[in-house]
N, C-alpha and C positions, 0 to 999 in steps of 0.2 A: 552693604545691603544688596548690591547687585550680585555679589558672589553667593550669598545665601539664597537669593531668589533663583539663581541659575541651578543651584543644587536641588532645590525643591521642585522646580518646574521643568528643568532640563533645557530651557531656552533662555536666550539673552533678552535684555530689555531694549526698547526703542530708544532713540536718542533723547526724546522728550522724557520718557519714563526714567532714564538715567539721572536727569537733573532733578526730577521730582523725588526720586529715592534719595539723592544726595542731600536734599533740603529736609525731607521728612525724617530721615533716620536719626541724625543728631538731636532733632527736636523731640522725637519720641523717647530717645535715651535720656535726654534731660528731664522730661516730664516723669519718667520712671524713677530717675535718681531723686527728684524732689520728694516723691512719696516715700521712697525707702528711707531717706534721711529724716523725713518727718516722723516715721515710725520709730527709728532709733539711729543715732549717728554712727554707731559701729557697723550696723548692717549697711548703712549707706556707703561707708568707706570700703567695705568688702565688695559691694556692688560696683563701685567706681573702679577698683582695681581689676575686677573680673572683666568689666567692659573694656578697659584699656588693653588688657592682655588679649582679649578676644579680637579687638581691632587690629593689633599688631600681628597676631597669629593669622588672621584672615587675609590681611594684605600680603604677608610673607608667602602664604600658600598660593594666593591668586597670581602673584607676579614672580613666582619662583622661576629661575632661568631655565630649568630643565622641563618646565611644563609646556603643554601645547598652547601656542599663542592664540589659536582659534577659540580656546576655552576661557580666555581672560575677559574680564568685564570691560564694557565700553567705557572709555575715559575721554572726557572733553579736556584734553591737555592744555589747549590754549586758553580756555575759559578758566581753568584752575590756576594757570599761571597769571592771568590777568587779575584774578581775585587776590592772589598772594602778593603780587607786586603792588596793587592798590592798597592793601592793608599795610604793607611795610612803608609805603610812601606816606600814608596817613599818620602812622606812628612816628615816623622820622620828622614830619612837619610839626606834629604836636609836641614832641619831646625835644625839639631844638632848644627851647628855653623853658625847662621844666620847673615847676614849683615843687614843694616838698611831697605832694601826693599826686598820683595820676589823675584822680577825679577832680582835684582842685585845678590842675592844669587844664583839663578839658573844659571846665566850667568858666575859666577866666581867659584862656589863650585867644579865642576868636570872638567871643561875645561876653564881655564881663557882666557880672550880676545875674547869672543864670541861677535858677532854684536848685535845690539839692536832690533833684530826681535821680541823678546818676549815682548818688550815694545809696539809694534805697536797695538796688539789687545786691550791693556788697553787704549791707547790714543784714538783709534777709538771708543771704548765703552763709554768712559767718555764724549767725545764730543757729541755723539748721545744722551746720557742720559741727558745732560744739555741743549741740543738744539743748540749746537754750530756747525757751518759748518765744516764737516770733510774733506774738500778738500785737505788740506796740513796738514800732521800729524807729521811733524818734518823732518828737513834736506831736502833731495830731495825726500822724500817719499810722495806719493799721496794715497788717499783713494782707488783708483783703483789698487794699488800695492798689496793690501791684500784682498783676498776674505772674505766675511762678516760673514761666518757661525759661527766661534768661538766667535766673538763679539756678535752675536745674541744670542748664547747660554748663554753667561754671562748676557746679558740684561734681560733674562727671570727671573732670580732670583735676579737681582740687587736691586729692591725696597725693597724686604724682607731683604736682607743682609744689605742694608744701614740703614733700620729702626732698625737693631740690632747693629748699629755702627761699622760694619765691614769696614775696610779700603778699598778704591777702588782698590788699587794695589793687596791686598790679595784676594779680592773677584774675580777679573778678572783672576788672576793667578791660583787660586784654581779651578775655573770653567774650565779653560784651561787644567789643569791636568786631571780632570775627563773626559773631552772631548777626550784627547789623549788616555785615557785608554780604548777607544773603540777597541783598538788593541787586548785586551784580549778575548772578545767574538768572534771577527773576526778570530783570530788564532785558537781558540778552535773549531769553526765551520768548518774551513778549515781542521783541523786535523781529525775531525770526518768524513768529506767527503772523506778524503784520506784512511780511513779504520780503524783508531784507535778506540778502545773501549772507552766508556765514562771515565772510571777511567784513562786510558792511556792518553787521551787527557787532562784531568785535570793535570796529573803529568807533561806532557811535557810543557803545558802552564805555570804551576807554576815554572818550571825550567827556562823558558825564562824570568821570572820576574827579575831574578838576573843578567841578562846580562847588561853590561855597556851601550850598545847602547840604549836599551829600557828604562833603568833608566834615562839616560840623556835626551832623547827626550820626555819622559813623563813629566818631570818637567821644561824643557826649552820649553816654550809653543808656539813655532811656530807650526802651525797646520799641520805638516807633518804626524805624526802617525795617526791622526784622518782621514785625507784624504786617507792614505793608507789602513786603516781599512775599510772604506766605499767601496773602490775599491775591497778589498778581499770579502766583503759581496756581492757586486754586481756580482762578478765572480761566487761565490758558488751558488747564487740564479739562475744564468743562466744555469750552467752546471749540477747542482744536480738534475737529473731526479728522484731520489729515495726519495726526501724530502717530497713527498705527495702534491706537488704543481702542478697545471695544467700548460701547456705550456704558456698559456696567463698570468697566475699569475707570472711565472718565468720571462717573458719579462718585465712585469710591475715593479716587484721588482728590477730587474737588471737595468732598465732604471732610476728608481727613485734614487737608491743608487749611481749609476754612476754620476747622476746630482748633488746629494748632495756632492759627493767627490770633484767635480770641484769647488763647492762653499766653500769647506774647504781649498783647496790648488790647484792652477792651475797646479802645476807640475805633478799631477796625469794624465794629458792628455797623457803623454808619456806611462804610464802604460796601460791606456785604449786602446790606439792604438796597443800596443804589445799584449794585451789579446784578441783583436777582432778575429784574425785568430784561436786562440785556441777555442773560443766560437763557431765560425762557424764550425770548424772541429768536435767539440763535437756534435753539433746539426745535423750534416750530418751523424752521426752514428759512429764517431771515438771513440776510447777508450784510 
């Protein structure tokens, strides 16, 4: 996303905007994939392949060794590494004693007797992928009971993963884990806004990786952490006047991320309502 923005505007993004772009871009691509697959599964698969080829081509062009380093996009290398290590750690802890399915392991490994919420994104994704009507997705669940963003994110990479013989359950659940891990850059950015230095924000976020709440909700892939992360990013975008963003850009980022949060999990509406007075107070000059 930063590469394309640089081409269009001719300027680089701020450190804050780089994180906002990194969170919003896969979510927007996932939402686009959801609707294309909803129209026709073949069109969806073509869309997914084009997106994946575009991502690889864009990254290869941006980081080509013969290019001007000053023209390369800003990268939060330590934050990306922290997210990757946390994800691998979570998967390693979860799958140390696996059951026959990823989602079964996630629902039984740390807190037995969890409901089947982590199965819903997989059923939703699979039905869209094969062109089957997703109206009823098991029991009394309807497609409208689960916002589509997590399934859309899984659909973006699904044709590639299926061509590599990756099981549908594993593909959907793993995509869900990485989607939930948006909480890491969101919390890091919030801590930076609260005044922590970069090293302190890394240390505090890294310590949170080992909490049971975040471990469990990162691998049990109901999309609550992802929705919460997008709300946090929307809030920071709106209130952080020192991020180098214009007032108009802050409103645009805040609105976009808030909308994406509702597409991840409808429960975030309560958080958005609660945050609204704080945002208005901040914009009126409060501290």
